[in-house]
N, C-alpha and C positions, 0 to 999 in steps of 0.2 A: 407489472411487475410486483412482485411480493417483499416483504420486509427481509430484505436480504441484501448482503455486500460479498461481492469478490475481491480481493486483495493480493497483494502482493507485501510481504513486510520486510522492513530492513533491521537487522538485529541492533538494536542500540547501544549493546556494550561492544559490539564487534569493532576491533581497531582499524579496520577498512572502511565502513559504512556506516559507524555508529557514530555517537557524539553528538555536541550541542554547538561547537565552535560554527563559526560562519562558513568556513571552506567545507566542513561535514555536511550543513544543512544544503548547501549549492550543490554538491555531490548528488545526493538525493533527489533533490527537485530537478536538476539536470538529466538524471535518469529517467525521472517519471514523465519529462517533457519531451524524452526520446520514445517513448512507447504509443506506437501507433493503433489507438483504440478505436478508431474507426474500423480499420482492418480487422481487429480482433474481433470485434461485435458481429461485423459482416461475415468473414469467413470460418473463424473458428466456433465462435457461439451461434452462428446462422441466424442472426438478428433477434436471438433469443434474450435480449439485454437492453438496458439503456445507460448511458454513460454516467456514473459516479462522480459528483462533484465534490462529497464530503463522506464522513464517515457514517452518517445517520441514512438508514434504509427507509424506502418508500412504506407507507401504510402504518407507521407510528408517529407518536408524539414528539414534535420537533424536528420533522423532515419539511423542510422547505422546497417544494418543486420549483419555486423560481430563482434560489440559490444556485448562481454560477461562479466557479474559480477555476485556476489552472489546472485543477487536479486532473481534468477531462482534454486538457490543451496538448496537441502534438506540434511541437514547434523544434525542428532540428538546429536552424541557425540560433536561436536561442539558447537551446541547451549547450552546443558546442561554445558559444560564447561564456556562460556561466562558467564550463570547464576551463576553458582559456583564461579567464578572469582570476580564477582561485588556483591556478597552477597545475592543473591536471592535465601537463601537455605531453609530448612524445620528447624523452628527454635523452633517449639512445638510438634514436633514428631507425627504430624496427618496425614504424608504423603504427604502433599502440601507445595509448596514453598511459603515462605513468602516474605516482601520485607525488603530491608535492615536493617529498623530500628525495624524489628520485627512484625508489622501489617500484617494482611492477605493480600495477593496478589489475588487479583481478578478481572478479565477482564470482562467486559459488552460490547458484540456484539449486535449491533442494527440488525433485522431482518425484513422479511416480511412474511405475512402466506401465501405462495405460494411453490409451490413443488421445483422449483431450489432454492430457498432459504433455505428450509429445508435441501435439499442434501448438500448446502454447509456448515451450521453450523453444521450438522451432521459430516462431515469432518474436521471442525474446532475443535468440541469436540473431535474426535480421535487422534488430532494433539497436542491439549494441553493438554489432558491425559497422552500423552507419555513423555510430557517435566513434567509432574506433577504441571501443572500451572492450577487453577481454573478459569475454563470459564463459564459466564452465558448471556444467549441470551434473550435479550427483544423485543417481536415482535410487530409490529405496521403496519398500512397501510402506503405506499410510500410516499404520501403525508405529513403526519404526521412527521416522520422520516427526509425528506427533511426540514422541517420547523425547527426541533429541531436542526438538522445539523448546518444549517445557522446561528443558535443563539448559536453556539459552546456547545451545551449540551450532546453531543454524546461523549462516550469515543471511540468506533471504531464502522466503519460501511463500507458495502463493496458496491461500487458503479461503474458505468460503464461510459467513457467520450469517445465522438466521436468528431474528428475534424471536423469544418465546412467549413474549408479551407484546402489544401495539405501544410499545415506550420505547423512544430514542436512549434512556438509559443503557440498554443493553449493547448498544454499539460503540458509546464513547467509552464505556468498560473496558475496551480495547486498548485505551490509552491511559489508564488510571495505574500509577506506579506501584500500589499495594497488590495490584492484579497479576505481577510476575509471576509466569511458571502456571497461569490458569489461562483466564481469558487474552491478556497482555502478552501474546508471544513476541511482540517486539521488544519487549522490555523497556518500554518509553517511560520516563520518570522525571516530569518536569514539575517543579512545584507549584508554578502559575497554572498548569492545566489540572493538577491533583486538586489546588483550592477550588477551582470552579466546578470541577467534576463533583465533587462532596458536598459543595453547597447547595448545587441543583438536585440531587437527589433526595433532599429531605425536604424540599418545599413542593407546597401543592402546585398542581397545572395554572399556568397564568403567565401574564409578562415578564416579571420576575424571573421566574424559572427558565422561560424560554431564551432571555438575554443571557443567561449563563450557559445554557445548551449550546447557543449561537457562538458565544466566547471559546468555550472548550472546542466546538467542531472548528472553527478557525485555526486554534492553535495546532491541532493536528494535522490541518492543510498546510500551514507554513513551515512546520519542524518536518513533514513527511516520514513519520516512522511507519506510515502504510501508504504504499502507493494503491489508491481505490481505483480498483477497474471499472467495475458495473454493478448494476442491480440486476440480477438474473429474472429471466420470465420464467416460469414453469408453466407446460402446456399438459393438461391431464384429460385423458378419454375416459369418459364414462359409458357405462350402458344404462338404460331405463331400470333393469332390475337389480 
């Protein structure tokens, strides 16, 4: 695997999937627990990926190959229990979960009209159907989605991020509040994360910096602004000449 991460983000300013209240965090974590990552890697990514446990990609400073989180866990009973506990239940008897206030719960996932995107959203549909969560897909060309994403107009979108340097800071930057509209497509903005991120970036490599990077990473896992899917493996063919 290279210094890469494939994610789906939740728009943190979106009224449905965004927010920092316990029931909003629970919704994102339940959705993430409902993603069958093993199936995605095996069937869609042709085993050219390893499961992601956090935002920091391999081959960079701060990546811990021994770190395991619930980010890669597929657990439908737990996901359903989280949704039930926080009031995301079927209130009108139509077979689909609703928001705690009774309004319909409908996810909107941005996508592109290419084969890989179609396969990924097909899997998203199966995963969310199993949770009884409605999900709709809005296809547009990638540059159009990028423009809408930077403006904070998308509820959910799947993107990849590669490091330009062998340092995990480039991945943690995805959650830094002042990076909204740039690297931070989710528009995640949490003071505790911002503080840890800003502190680690000015320190030399060593235990103190690693501890802050680890703190920042765990905050992103806990609040789930990004569902980290996998670190992709790229296979290149070269000739001697």
